C-alpha positions as CSV (number, residue, x, y, z in Angstrom):
1,P,-0.1,-0.1,-0.2
2,W,1.2,3.7,-0.7
3,P,3.0,5.5,2.3
4,K,-0.2,7.8,2.1
5,V,-2.6,4.8,2.6
6,E,-1.0,3.4,5.8
7,R,-0.5,7.3,7.4
8,G,-4.3,8.0,6.8
9,K,-5.3,4.4,8.7
10,E,-3.2,4.9,11.6
11,S,-4.3,8.1,12.0
12,M,-7.7,6.9,11.5
13,R,-6.9,4.2,14.6
14,L,-5.1,6.6,16.2
15,L,-8.5,9.0,16.2
16,C,-10.7,6.5,17.0
17,Q,-8.8,5.5,20.1
18,K,-10.5,8.5,21.6
19,D,-12.9,8.5,24.1
20,A,-16.3,7.9,22.3
21,H,-18.1,10.3,25.2
22,E,-15.5,13.2,23.9
23,Q,-16.0,13.0,20.6
24,S,-20.1,12.4,20.3
25,S,-20.2,15.5,22.9
26,A,-18.0,17.5,20.5
27,I,-19.2,16.7,16.6
28,E,-17.8,19.7,15.0
29,S,-14.1,18.8,17.0
30,F,-14.0,15.5,15.4
31,H,-14.9,16.6,11.9
32,E,-11.9,18.8,12.3
33,D,-9.5,16.1,13.6
34,L,-10.7,14.3,10.1
35,M,-10.2,16.8,8.3
36,N,-6.3,17.4,9.9
37,I,-5.8,13.8,8.3
38,L,-7.1,14.9,5.0
39,S,-5.0,18.3,4.6
40,D,-1.8,16.6,5.4
41,E,1.1,17.0,3.3
42,T,3.8,14.0,4.5
43,Q,5.5,12.7,1.6
44,P,8.0,9.9,2.8
45,D,11.2,10.2,3.5
46,S,13.3,8.5,0.9
47,D,12.2,8.2,-3.0
48,D,12.1,4.3,-2.1
49,Q,9.3,4.7,0.0
50,L,7.2,5.9,-3.5
51,P,4.8,3.9,-5.1
52,E,5.7,2.6,-8.4
53,T,2.4,4.7,-10.8
54,G,4.5,4.5,-14.2
55,L,5.3,8.4,-13.2
56,Q,8.6,9.4,-13.5
57,L,10.4,9.3,-10.1
58,S,10.6,13.3,-9.8
59,D,6.9,13.7,-10.2
60,E,6.0,10.9,-7.1
61,P,6.5,13.0,-4.7
62,F,3.6,15.7,-5.9
63,L,1.4,13.1,-5.5
64,S,2.9,11.2,-2.5
65,S,0.9,13.4,0.4
66,I,-2.6,12.9,1.5
67,F,-3.5,16.0,0.8
68,V,-2.0,17.6,-2.4
69,P,-0.6,20.9,-2.2
70,K,-2.1,22.6,-5.8
71,G,0.4,23.3,-8.3
72,M,1.3,23.3,-12.1
73,F,1.2,19.1,-12.6
74,Y,2.0,18.3,-16.9
75,G,1.5,21.9,-17.6
76,K,-2.3,21.7,-15.5
77,D,-3.4,23.4,-12.5
78,Y,-3.8,19.7,-10.1
79,G,-3.9,19.6,-6.6
80,T,-6.4,18.2,-3.9
81,R,-9.8,20.8,-4.6
82,S,-12.0,19.4,-1.6
83,S,-12.1,17.0,0.4
84,T,-15.3,15.8,2.8
85,T,-16.4,14.3,6.5
86,I,-19.5,12.3,7.7
87,V,-20.0,11.5,11.0
88,V,-23.4,9.1,12.2
89,D,-23.1,9.9,16.0
90,L,-25.1,7.1,18.2
91,D,-28.2,8.7,17.9
92,G,-28.0,8.1,13.6
93,R,-27.9,11.8,12.7
94,V,-25.4,12.4,10.4
95,S,-23.4,15.5,10.1
96,V,-21.5,16.2,6.6
97,L,-18.4,18.1,6.4
98,E,-17.7,19.7,2.9
99,R,-14.6,22.2,2.5
100,T,-13.4,23.3,-0.8
101,W,-10.0,24.3,-0.9
102,Y,-9.1,26.5,-4.2
103,P,-10.2,29.3,-5.2
104,E,-11.0,30.0,-1.1
105,R,-12.2,27.6,1.6
106,K,-14.9,27.5,2.3
107,D,-17.2,25.0,4.5
108,R,-20.5,23.2,4.2
109,W,-22.4,21.3,6.5
110,F,-24.8,19.1,5.7
111,C,-27.1,17.7,8.5
112,F,-29.8,15.2,8.5
113,D,-31.5,12.6,10.5
114,S,-31.1,9.0,9.4
115,K,-33.6,7.6,11.6
116,A,-36.3,9.3,9.8
117,G,-37.3,7.3,7.3
118,D,-36.5,9.5,4.3
119,A,-33.3,10.8,4.6
120,M,-33.4,13.9,3.0
121,Q,-36.4,14.7,5.2
122,G,-35.0,16.9,7.5
123,M,-31.8,18.3,5.1
124,L,-29.9,21.9,6.0
125,V,-27.9,23.1,3.5
126,S,-26.4,24.8,6.4
127,C,-26.1,23.8,9.6
128,T,-23.7,23.7,12.6
129,P,-24.0,19.7,14.1
């Protein structure tokens, strides 16, 4: 597996080990913890840790982090455009944070009750969990 996948899995494992009661009372904070994982720009320490994707070795580091910063790649703008986190609490409330990174950072929240029968019933375009 790619180093960024292993790093992401380990970060998720550590985050999920946190006290469930602490997290359930701080859903917005939990979303931010998830976004921190998705915005990790860490690259492997050496070229031998880079995956073999068929690109030139000199291009591999650009794509090797979980979050790919905006830049020029083969003559085109490239990078992580947005990230999305989804959290379902113990009562079935679903909160979704969509973060757009470019051209400017913008957050959008969506919330709904998954136990409402029709999942779209009660959905809010903008909400704070």
